[in-house]
C-alpha positions in Angstrom: -0.3 0.1 0.2 1.0 3.5 -0.8 -0.3 6.8 1.4 -3.0 8.4 -0.1 -2.7 12.0 -1.0 -3.5 14.7 -2.6 -2.4 15.4 -6.3 -0.1 16.9 -7.1 2.3 15.4 -6.5 2.3 11.7 -4.9 5.0 12.1 -3.1 4.1 12.4 0.7 5.0 8.3 1.4 9.0 9.6 1.4 10.7 10.4 4.4 11.5 14.1 4.8 14.2 15.3 6.5 16.6 18.4 7.7 19.5 19.1 8.5 18.3 18.6 12.2 17.8 15.0 13.1 14.7 16.5 15.7 13.0 17.5 12.6 13.0 14.3 10.3 9.1 13.2 9.3 8.3 9.6 8.2 4.9 9.6 6.7 5.3 6.4 5.5 1.8 4.6 6.4 0.5 7.4 7.9 -2.4 7.6 5.0 -2.6 4.5 3.6 -4.8 3.8 -0.1 -4.6 1.8 -2.7 -1.5 1.6 -5.1 -3.1 2.9 -8.6 -0.4 1.9 -11.2 -0.9 4.8 -13.7 -0.7 7.4 -11.0 3.0 6.3 -9.8 5.7 9.0 -10.7 8.5 8.3 -12.4 11.8 8.8 -10.3 12.5 11.2 -12.6 9.3 13.2 -11.4 9.8 12.5 -7.8 13.5 13.7 -8.2 12.3 17.1 -9.6 9.7 17.2 -6.9 11.8 17.1 -4.3 14.4 19.9 -5.6 11.9 22.2 -6.5 9.8 21.7 -3.1 12.3 20.4 -0.9 10.7 19.3 2.6 8.1 21.3 1.8 4.2 19.8 2.0 1.2 21.0 0.9 -2.6 20.7 1.3 -5.4 23.0 -0.6 -8.7 23.9 1.0 -11.3 24.4 -2.1 -14.4 25.3 -1.0 -16.7 26.2 -4.2 -17.7 30.2 -3.6 -21.4 29.7 -3.9 -22.7 30.3 -0.4 -21.0 31.1 3.4 -18.6 29.2 5.1 -20.7 26.5 7.1 -19.6 24.2 10.6 -18.3 21.4 7.5 -16.0 23.6 6.0 -14.3 25.0 9.5 -13.8 21.0 9.8 -12.4 20.9 6.3 -10.2 24.1 7.5 -8.7 22.1 10.0 -8.2 19.2 9.1 -6.1 21.1 5.7 -4.6 23.5 7.6 -3.1 21.5 10.7 -4.5 17.9 11.5 -3.3 16.6 8.2 0.1 18.3 9.3 -0.3 17.1 12.5 -1.1 13.1 11.5 2.0 13.1 9.1 4.4 14.5 11.6 5.4 17.5 9.7 7.4 20.2 11.3 5.9 23.8 11.4 8.2 25.1 9.0 6.9 22.9 6.2 3.6 23.3 6.3 1.7 24.7 3.2 -1.7 25.3 2.5 -2.9 26.6 -0.9 -7.2 28.2 -0.7 -8.1 27.5 -3.7 -11.4 28.7 -4.6 -13.2 26.1 -6.9 -15.6 28.6 -8.8 -16.5 26.6 -11.7 -20.0 27.6 -11.1 -20.9 30.6 -12.6 -24.3 30.7 -11.8 -24.2 30.2 -7.9 -20.7 32.1 -7.6 -20.7 36.0 -6.3 -17.9 38.4 -5.0 -20.0 38.6 -2.0 -19.6 34.8 -1.1 -16.0 35.3 -2.2 -14.7 38.1 0.2 -16.8 36.5 3.2 -14.8 33.5 2.8 -11.4 35.2 3.1 -12.6 37.5 6.0 -13.8 34.4 7.7 -10.6 32.5 6.8 -8.7 35.0 8.6 -11.1 35.2 11.2 -10.0 31.9 12.0 -7.1 32.4 11.8 -5.7 30.3 9.1 -2.8 31.9 6.9 -2.8 30.1 3.5 0.8 30.3 1.5 -1.0 31.5 -2.0 -4.8 31.8 -3.1 -6.0 30.5 -6.5 -8.7 30.3 -8.5 -9.9 27.2 -10.5 -10.8 29.1 -13.4 -7.2 30.4 -13.7 -6.7 26.9 -15.5 -9.5 26.6 -17.6 -8.3 27.6 -20.9 -5.2 25.4 -20.0 -7.3 22.5 -19.1 -9.3 23.1 -22.5 -5.9 23.1 -23.9 -4.9 19.6 -22.6 -8.0 18.2 -23.3 -8.1 19.4 -27.3 -5.1 17.2 -27.2 -6.4 14.0 -25.6 -9.5 14.1 -28.0 -6.7 14.5 -31.2 -4.9 11.6 -29.8 -8.3 9.7 -29.5 -8.0 9.0 -25.7 
């Protein structure tokens, strides 16, 4: 079994360490899931990921801005900003969370909800590494879909 992690990438099963031995965090077995052959990264991709991210572990909190935050969101925030890192034994200095608005349904979303979520996130004391929007990737996803269609996939 391999650890179950968020995409991208699937590298949390590796051992992280810094120069100080007391900051070593082993994530092997902390979260387990089934191995998907197509989802296993190549050694080259794993090495590239390690060179870019070093010992940093990232989670993401992706609410859809179609209403106000509720208790379920608060639970998810706790999981993504704290509990998951604690479960994996990630040192504080290596923890990062991305706040991603899953703004894929413009008919149900509004700036009012986006602003409200930002205020609530700050009020609860969570500080994301960065804030992103799913819609920022629409053109890239469209182009990748066209490539797959042209390949007959």
